[in-house]
C-alpha positions as CSV (number, residue, x, y, z in Angstrom):
1,M,-150.4,36.2,-54.3
2,K,-148.1,35.0,-51.6
3,K,-147.6,31.2,-51.3
4,G,-149.2,31.1,-47.8
5,N,-152.3,33.0,-49.0
6,L,-152.6,30.7,-52.1
7,I,-152.6,27.6,-49.8
8,L,-155.2,29.2,-47.5
9,S,-157.4,30.1,-50.5
10,F,-157.1,26.5,-51.9
11,L,-158.1,25.1,-48.5
12,A,-161.1,27.4,-48.2
13,I,-162.4,26.5,-51.6
14,S,-161.9,22.8,-50.8
15,L,-163.9,23.1,-47.6
16,L,-166.7,24.8,-49.5
17,L,-166.8,22.1,-52.2
18,F,-166.3,19.1,-49.9
19,P,-169.9,19.0,-48.4
20,Y,-171.4,19.6,-51.9
21,G,-169.4,16.7,-53.3
22,C,-170.3,14.3,-50.5
23,K,-174.0,15.2,-50.7
24,N,-174.1,14.2,-54.4
25,Q,-172.4,10.8,-53.9
26,P,-174.8,7.9,-53.6
27,V,-174.8,6.0,-50.3
28,T,-173.4,2.6,-51.0
29,S,-173.0,0.9,-47.5
30,A,-175.1,0.2,-44.5
31,I,-174.5,-1.6,-41.2
32,S,-176.5,-4.7,-40.5
33,A,-178.0,-5.7,-37.2
34,D,-174.9,-7.7,-36.2
35,R,-172.6,-4.8,-37.1
36,I,-171.5,-6.2,-40.5
37,K,-170.8,-3.7,-43.2
38,I,-173.1,-4.3,-46.2
39,I,-172.0,-2.9,-49.6
40,F,-174.6,-2.2,-52.3
41,A,-174.9,-0.6,-55.7
42,N,-177.3,2.3,-55.8
43,Q,-178.4,3.9,-59.1
44,G,-181.3,5.9,-60.4
45,K,-184.4,7.5,-58.9
46,G,-188.1,6.8,-58.7
47,D,-190.6,4.8,-56.6
48,P,-190.8,2.1,-55.7
49,A,-187.1,1.3,-55.2
50,I,-186.1,-2.1,-56.6
51,I,-183.7,-4.1,-54.4
52,F,-182.0,-7.1,-56.1
53,V,-180.6,-9.8,-53.9
54,H,-178.2,-12.4,-55.3
55,G,-178.1,-16.2,-54.6
56,W,-175.6,-18.4,-52.9
57,A,-171.9,-17.9,-53.9
58,N,-172.9,-14.9,-56.1
59,N,-172.6,-11.2,-55.5
60,K,-174.3,-8.0,-56.6
61,S,-172.6,-8.0,-60.0
62,I,-174.9,-10.9,-61.1
63,W,-177.6,-8.2,-61.5
64,D,-175.5,-5.6,-63.4
65,A,-177.8,-5.6,-66.5
66,Q,-180.9,-5.3,-64.4
67,V,-179.6,-2.4,-62.4
68,A,-178.6,-0.6,-65.6
69,H,-182.1,-1.2,-67.1
70,F,-184.3,-0.5,-64.1
71,S,-182.3,2.5,-62.9
72,E,-183.7,4.4,-65.9
73,K,-187.1,4.5,-64.2
74,Y,-186.6,3.4,-60.6
75,K,-184.0,3.6,-57.8
76,A,-182.3,0.2,-58.5
77,I,-180.2,-1.3,-55.7
78,A,-178.1,-4.5,-55.8
79,V,-176.9,-6.0,-52.6
80,D,-173.7,-7.9,-51.5
81,L,-175.0,-10.0,-48.7
82,A,-172.6,-10.5,-45.8
83,G,-169.8,-12.9,-46.7
84,F,-170.2,-12.3,-50.4
85,G,-168.7,-9.7,-52.8
86,E,-167.4,-6.7,-51.0
87,S,-169.4,-6.9,-47.8
88,G,-168.0,-7.9,-44.4
89,N,-167.4,-11.6,-43.7
90,N,-167.0,-11.6,-39.9
91,R,-170.5,-12.8,-39.3
92,T,-171.0,-15.6,-36.7
93,S,-174.6,-16.5,-37.6
94,W,-175.1,-17.2,-41.3
95,T,-178.9,-17.5,-41.2
96,M,-181.6,-16.4,-43.7
97,S,-182.8,-14.1,-41.0
98,A,-179.4,-12.4,-40.7
99,F,-179.3,-11.9,-44.4
100,G,-182.8,-10.5,-44.3
101,D,-181.4,-8.0,-41.7
102,D,-178.8,-7.0,-44.4
103,V,-181.6,-5.9,-46.7
104,V,-183.6,-4.2,-44.0
105,A,-180.4,-2.2,-43.0
106,I,-180.3,-0.8,-46.6
107,I,-184.0,0.1,-46.6
108,N,-183.5,1.9,-43.3
109,K,-180.2,3.6,-44.3
110,L,-181.7,5.0,-47.5
111,K,-185.1,5.8,-45.7
112,L,-187.0,4.0,-48.5
113,K,-190.8,4.2,-48.2
114,K,-191.8,1.5,-50.8
115,V,-189.6,-1.3,-52.1
116,V,-190.0,-4.2,-54.4
117,L,-187.7,-7.0,-53.2
118,V,-186.2,-9.3,-55.9
119,G,-184.5,-12.5,-54.7
120,F,-182.6,-15.0,-56.8
121,S,-182.1,-18.6,-55.6
122,M,-181.0,-18.3,-51.9
123,G,-182.0,-14.7,-52.2
124,G,-185.6,-15.9,-52.2
125,P,-185.8,-16.7,-48.5
126,V,-183.8,-13.6,-47.8
127,V,-186.3,-11.2,-49.4
128,L,-189.2,-13.1,-47.9
129,D,-187.6,-12.6,-44.4
130,A,-187.0,-8.9,-45.1
131,A,-190.6,-8.5,-46.4
132,A,-191.9,-10.0,-43.1
133,K,-189.8,-7.6,-41.1
134,V,-190.8,-4.4,-42.9
135,P,-194.3,-5.2,-44.2
136,E,-195.3,-1.5,-44.3
137,K,-192.5,-0.7,-46.8
138,T,-192.8,-3.8,-49.0
139,A,-194.9,-3.2,-52.1
140,G,-194.2,-6.7,-53.5
141,V,-191.8,-9.6,-53.6
142,V,-190.4,-11.3,-56.7
143,L,-188.8,-14.8,-56.3
144,V,-186.4,-15.7,-59.2
145,D,-186.0,-19.4,-59.9
146,T,-186.4,-20.5,-56.3
147,L,-188.8,-22.2,-53.9
148,Q,-190.6,-23.9,-56.8
149,D,-192.2,-26.3,-54.3
150,I,-192.5,-24.8,-50.8
151,E,-193.9,-28.1,-49.4
152,M,-190.7,-30.0,-50.3
153,K,-188.6,-31.1,-47.4
154,Y,-184.9,-31.9,-47.6
155,P,-183.8,-35.0,-45.6
156,P,-180.3,-34.9,-44.1
157,E,-178.8,-37.3,-46.6
158,M,-180.0,-35.1,-49.5
159,V,-178.6,-32.0,-47.9
160,Q,-175.2,-33.7,-47.5
161,E,-175.2,-34.8,-51.1
162,I,-176.1,-31.2,-52.3
163,D,-173.6,-29.7,-49.9
164,A,-170.8,-31.9,-51.4
165,F,-171.8,-31.1,-54.9
166,M,-172.1,-27.4,-54.4
167,M,-168.9,-27.0,-52.4
168,D,-167.0,-28.9,-55.0
169,L,-168.5,-26.8,-57.7
170,I,-167.3,-23.5,-56.2
171,T,-163.9,-24.9,-55.1
172,N,-163.1,-26.5,-58.5
173,P,-165.5,-24.9,-61.0
174,T,-165.7,-26.2,-64.5
175,N,-168.0,-25.4,-67.4
176,E,-169.2,-29.0,-67.5
177,K,-170.2,-29.0,-63.8
178,L,-172.2,-25.8,-64.2
179,L,-173.9,-27.0,-67.4
180,N,-174.8,-30.4,-65.8
181,G,-176.0,-28.5,-62.7
182,G,-178.4,-26.5,-64.8
183,F,-176.9,-23.2,-63.8
184,Y,-177.0,-22.0,-67.4
185,K,-177.8,-23.5,-70.9
186,K,-176.8,-20.8,-73.3
187,N,-173.5,-19.0,-74.0
188,P,-171.6,-21.4,-71.8
189,E,-168.1,-20.0,-72.2
190,E,-169.2,-16.4,-71.5
191,N,-171.3,-17.4,-68.5
192,F,-168.6,-19.7,-67.1
193,Q,-166.2,-16.7,-67.1
194,R,-168.8,-14.6,-65.3
195,V,-169.2,-17.3,-62.6
196,V,-165.5,-17.6,-62.1
197,G,-165.2,-13.8,-61.9
198,M,-167.7,-13.8,-59.0
199,L,-166.1,-16.7,-57.2
200,D,-162.7,-14.9,-57.5
201,K,-164.1,-12.1,-55.3
202,N,-164.6,-14.6,-52.4
203,P,-161.4,-16.6,-52.2
204,S,-161.8,-17.4,-48.5
205,K,-165.4,-18.6,-49.0
206,I,-166.1,-17.8,-45.3
207,G,-169.7,-18.7,-44.4
208,F,-170.4,-20.5,-47.7
209,K,-171.2,-23.9,-46.3
210,E,-173.0,-22.4,-43.2
211,S,-175.3,-20.3,-45.4
212,L,-176.0,-23.2,-47.7
213,D,-177.0,-25.4,-44.7
214,S,-179.1,-22.5,-43.4
215,F,-181.0,-22.3,-46.7
216,F,-182.1,-25.9,-46.4
217,Q,-182.9,-25.5,-42.7
218,W,-185.1,-22.4,-43.6
219,C,-186.9,-24.4,-46.3
220,N,-187.6,-27.3,-43.9
221,E,-188.4,-25.3,-40.8
222,D,-189.2,-21.6,-41.4
223,C,-190.6,-21.3,-44.9
224,I,-194.3,-21.8,-44.1
225,E,-194.2,-19.6,-41.0
226,T,-192.5,-16.8,-42.9
227,L,-195.1,-17.0,-45.7
228,K,-197.8,-16.6,-43.1
229,L,-196.3,-13.2,-42.2
230,I,-196.1,-11.8,-45.7
231,K,-198.6,-9.0,-46.4
232,A,-197.3,-8.0,-49.8
233,P,-198.1,-9.8,-53.1
234,V,-195.6,-12.4,-54.3
235,T,-194.7,-13.3,-57.9
236,A,-192.2,-15.9,-59.1
237,I,-190.2,-15.7,-62.3
238,N,-189.0,-19.2,-62.8
239,S,-187.4,-21.3,-65.5
240,D,-189.2,-24.4,-66.8
241,S,-186.4,-26.7,-65.6
242,E,-188.7,-27.8,-62.8
243,P,-192.4,-27.3,-62.2
244,T,-193.7,-24.5,-59.9
245,N,-196.2,-25.7,-57.4
246,V,-198.5,-22.7,-57.6
247,E,-201.3,-24.2,-55.6
248,A,-199.1,-25.0,-52.6
249,F,-197.9,-21.4,-52.5
250,R,-201.4,-20.1,-52.7
251,K,-202.4,-21.8,-49.5
252,Y,-200.4,-19.1,-47.8
253,V,-200.2,-16.2,-50.3
254,P,-203.5,-16.5,-52.2
255,S,-202.5,-13.9,-54.8
256,F,-199.3,-15.7,-55.7
257,Q,-198.6,-16.1,-59.4
258,A,-195.8,-17.6,-61.5
259,K,-194.3,-16.4,-64.7
260,I,-192.3,-19.0,-66.6
261,I,-189.4,-18.6,-69.0
262,T,-188.8,-21.6,-71.2
263,G,-185.5,-23.1,-72.5
264,V,-183.2,-21.4,-69.9
265,G,-181.1,-22.5,-67.0
266,H,-181.0,-21.2,-63.4
267,V,-179.6,-17.8,-64.2
268,L,-182.5,-17.0,-66.5
269,F,-182.0,-13.2,-66.4
270,W,-178.6,-13.8,-68.0
271,E,-180.0,-16.0,-70.8
272,A,-183.3,-14.2,-71.5
273,P,-182.7,-10.6,-70.1
274,D,-185.3,-8.9,-72.3
275,Q,-188.0,-11.3,-71.4
276,F,-187.0,-11.3,-67.7
277,N,-187.0,-7.5,-67.6
278,R,-190.4,-7.4,-69.2
279,L,-191.9,-9.9,-66.8
280,L,-190.3,-8.1,-63.8
281,E,-191.7,-4.8,-65.0
282,E,-195.2,-6.4,-65.4
283,G,-194.9,-7.6,-61.8
284,I,-193.9,-4.2,-60.5
285,Q,-196.8,-2.6,-62.2
286,E,-199.2,-5.2,-60.7
287,F,-197.8,-4.4,-57.3
288,I,-198.3,-0.7,-57.5
289,K,-201.6,-0.4,-59.5
């Protein structure tokens, strides 16, 4: 075969294979309402889809073990919210509502019909906001070690104190600070390296303080009104580090229930993964029965 014909044949085969290859690659990005590119992990098949949302200063890798586990039965998705991980950081409004739009963008991009939204720490308000925006697609919401007392208000002096502590923590992280802050209790050296690895992916820390302040503003001003819009059942999986005010939550979501894991820190799904996965599976089954 002549060289020219060989090249043409190669190109023809490549063009035939290219659409097939693209079709089988999972979609891993979406564009949020403010045009920010949102990156996410997307594994597995099955309904409902489980969407995992990280907390403040984290990224989607915090959920690696859960994505691997739940993708065996469901479509499992882990999100990098704007400003975190690999997602765009040129956002101008770092509100919980804007982060909720990030989640909704993924739901719409993948044309998901039923989702269970799982939000850790700051991710709790994010998934509640998303659930309020797409009630017809939300089978249930799982809050992970967050919003233990929805009636709690944060005065300005407390917000300033927490801001200073948290910004120092991520700027100059140490194992001692993370332990004292209750981020984890077990396997401190291993977990410290995991935290540092996540922080290294966000060296600029653009939007970190703004999103932290927005979290407290949401708790003070928007939490109750958002809960009134929630149509789906809500379950919490919390540590026993602080009590969960179940009765306060049930004023707005009567079906609310809390599942408690004892002897663990804030990142309870790192420290008790089997128990966490079991409780989350229980919650999913309760949502879809």
